[in-house]
C-alpha positions in Angstrom: -9.4 39.0 6.9 -10.3 37.8 10.3 -12.0 34.7 10.4 -12.4 34.0 13.9 -14.6 36.1 16.1 -12.2 36.9 18.6 -8.0 36.7 18.7 -7.9 32.6 18.4 -4.1 32.7 18.7 -4.3 32.1 22.7 -6.8 29.3 22.3 -4.4 27.9 19.8 -0.9 27.8 21.9 -3.3 26.6 24.7 -4.2 23.3 22.5 -0.9 22.7 21.5 0.6 22.8 25.0 -1.7 19.9 25.9 0.2 18.1 23.3 3.8 19.4 23.9 3.9 19.5 27.2 4.8 16.9 29.8 2.1 15.3 31.6 3.4 16.4 34.8 3.8 20.0 33.9 7.7 19.7 33.9 8.6 21.2 31.1 7.9 20.3 27.1 7.8 16.6 25.7 10.6 16.1 23.6 9.5 12.7 22.3 5.9 14.2 21.7 8.0 17.1 19.9 9.7 14.3 17.4 6.9 12.7 16.7 5.3 16.1 15.4 8.4 17.1 14.0 9.9 14.3 12.5 7.0 12.5 10.1 3.8 13.1 11.4 3.4 16.8 11.2 1.0 16.3 8.8 -1.3 15.0 11.5 -0.4 17.4 14.0 -2.0 20.0 11.4 -4.8 18.1 10.7 -5.7 17.9 14.0 -5.6 21.4 14.5 -7.4 21.8 11.4 -10.5 20.0 13.0 -10.2 21.5 16.8 -10.2 25.1 14.7 -12.7 24.0 12.2 -15.0 27.1 12.7 -12.0 29.6 11.7 -11.6 27.7 8.4 -8.2 26.2 8.6 -5.9 25.5 6.1 -3.2 23.0 5.9 -0.5 24.7 4.5 3.0 22.7 3.1 6.7 23.9 3.1 8.1 22.2 -0.1 12.1 22.7 0.6 11.7 21.6 4.2 9.2 18.6 3.7 6.6 20.3 6.7 3.5 20.7 7.4 1.5 23.6 9.2 -1.6 24.6 9.8 -3.2 28.3 9.0 -5.4 29.4 11.4 -7.1 33.3 11.3 -3.7 34.4 9.5 -1.3 32.4 11.4 0.7 29.4 10.7 1.1 26.4 13.6 2.9 23.5 14.2 3.7 21.3 17.4 6.4 24.1 18.3 3.8 27.2 18.4 3.5 29.7 16.0 5.8 29.2 12.7 4.4 31.8 10.4 7.5 33.3 9.9 9.7 30.2 9.8 9.2 28.3 6.9 8.1 29.4 3.4 4.2 28.1 3.5 2.0 27.2 0.3 -1.5 25.6 0.4 -1.6 22.1 0.6 -4.5 22.1 -1.6 -3.3 23.7 -4.5 0.1 22.2 -4.7 0.3 21.1 -8.3 3.4 18.8 -8.9 1.1 15.8 -8.9 4.5 13.4 -8.9 6.2 14.8 -6.0 2.3 15.7 -3.9 2.1 11.6 -4.4 5.7 10.8 -3.0 5.1 13.1 0.2 1.4 11.9 0.6 3.1 8.3 0.7 6.2 8.9 2.7 4.9 11.6 5.0 1.3 10.9 5.2 0.1 7.9 4.5 3.1 5.5 5.7 
């Protein structure tokens, strides 16, 4: 089911590029990628969910990789772009292992 009127993927990828590209446009910002891949992935998913709120985004999580992404119009994104097929995504709101969820929240979200 399409939630956005148009193909939103190019807009999402362009927005991600504003974060992942060096300010001078000379390539990827390794520092920014490192921040949002190693400890702040939830917050990047949150940024995407806020920016693309009109498309009914959903924050998703891969339990094994302990990585967050944002599902927008059927595709999942993180700081590297479209990662739909790279992880085993599960809706974070539906994750029901409460003790584990609390540990993830303490260590990866509310650090």
